[in-house]
C-alpha atoms as one frame of an Amber mdcrd trajectory, in Angstrom:
protein
   0.000   0.000   0.000   1.231   3.480  -0.844   2.206   5.755   2.037   0.078
   8.514   0.454  -2.839   6.825  -1.360  -4.638  10.079  -2.241  -1.622  11.891
  -3.701  -1.066  11.254  -7.406   2.006  13.464  -7.913   4.145  16.260  -6.488
   5.919  19.326  -7.887   8.951  20.459  -5.878  10.703  23.690  -6.780  14.089
  24.763  -5.435  13.651  22.856  -2.198  15.726  22.942   0.960  15.747  19.342
   2.129  18.600  19.286   4.666  17.912  22.094   7.106  20.999  21.384   9.218
  23.002  23.288   6.595  21.087  26.433   7.594  21.667  26.274  11.364  24.902
  28.315  11.374  23.906  30.741   8.618  22.441  34.218   9.084  18.986  32.826
   8.218  19.289  29.997  10.725  20.455  32.335  13.479  17.679  34.847  12.701
  15.122  32.034  12.945  16.707  30.582  16.071  17.011  27.251  14.256  18.624
  24.633  16.466  20.317  21.449  15.236  17.478  19.453  16.829  14.787  21.442
  15.007  16.699  21.161  11.749  16.868  17.380  12.106  13.170  17.149  12.964
  12.062  19.364  10.050  14.368  17.980   7.347  13.116  15.533   4.728  13.050
  11.856   5.587  15.037  10.512   2.647  14.333   6.887   3.567  10.583   7.497
   3.474  10.776   9.372   0.175  12.667   6.513  -1.467   9.455   4.473  -1.200
   7.092   7.041  -2.728   5.135   5.461  -5.576   3.735   8.612  -7.185   5.675
  10.707  -9.725   7.573  13.792  -8.569   8.828  16.666 -10.718  11.836  18.403
  -9.165  12.463  21.852 -10.626  15.992  23.014  -9.813  17.117  26.599 -10.345
  20.624  27.475 -11.522  20.528  30.822  -9.707  20.312  29.153  -6.272  23.219
  28.918  -3.870  25.569  26.046  -4.765  24.591  24.048  -1.646  20.871  24.311
  -2.315  21.362  23.504  -5.982  23.355  20.398  -4.998  20.688  19.316  -2.498
  18.132  19.261  -5.316  20.452  17.233  -7.558  21.082  14.696  -4.775  17.414
  14.532  -3.867  16.432  13.814  -7.473  18.883  10.912  -7.564  17.461   9.329
  -4.397  13.784   9.361  -5.330  13.067   6.647  -7.882   9.985   8.302  -9.406
  11.575  11.733  -9.749  11.742  13.662 -12.969  14.397  16.366 -12.823  14.487
  19.693 -14.672  16.996  22.551 -14.429  16.159  26.157 -15.223  19.156  28.358
 -16.002  17.685  31.812 -15.447  15.540  31.099 -12.400  15.714  31.178  -8.608
  13.178  30.031  -6.013  11.173  33.253  -6.397  11.168  33.675 -10.160  10.278
  30.041 -10.867   6.959  30.525  -9.071   6.213  33.587 -11.191   7.098  31.618
 -14.320   4.451  29.035 -13.425   1.826  31.673 -14.281   3.497  32.685 -17.563
   1.798  30.565 -20.230   4.725  31.102 -22.622   7.455  29.931 -20.259   9.317
  26.634 -20.296   8.585  26.248 -16.573   4.832  26.526 -17.203   4.981  24.105
 -20.137   6.995  21.524 -18.178   4.646  21.836 -15.206   1.512  21.278 -17.291
   3.068  18.384 -19.190   3.821  16.798 -15.829   0.274  17.419 -14.550  -1.254
  15.844 -17.638   1.024  12.807 -17.315  -0.249  11.832 -13.856
């Protein structure tokens, strides 16, 4: 039985999956993020390896190198993942591009939706 029987697919854009990398950054300090909270709130990679539904991972070239690499690694761990890179996007602009009917991001997203 699937762990999420009602979910037929997922779109992930420019995700932060390993929060422990943020603990000692300005953002982590501003949030008061502790190592324990980071561990608790990070993705469970073992659980995601068993996901049966398709996932589209949209990675943005304008992200920080660590976050970009997290998305690459994540896409390699999840067996049902499709992976796309967008050269001129970051985690803000990719969301705007979802509403632009002429964008590659929009086209890829709708192709994915129609495939599930």
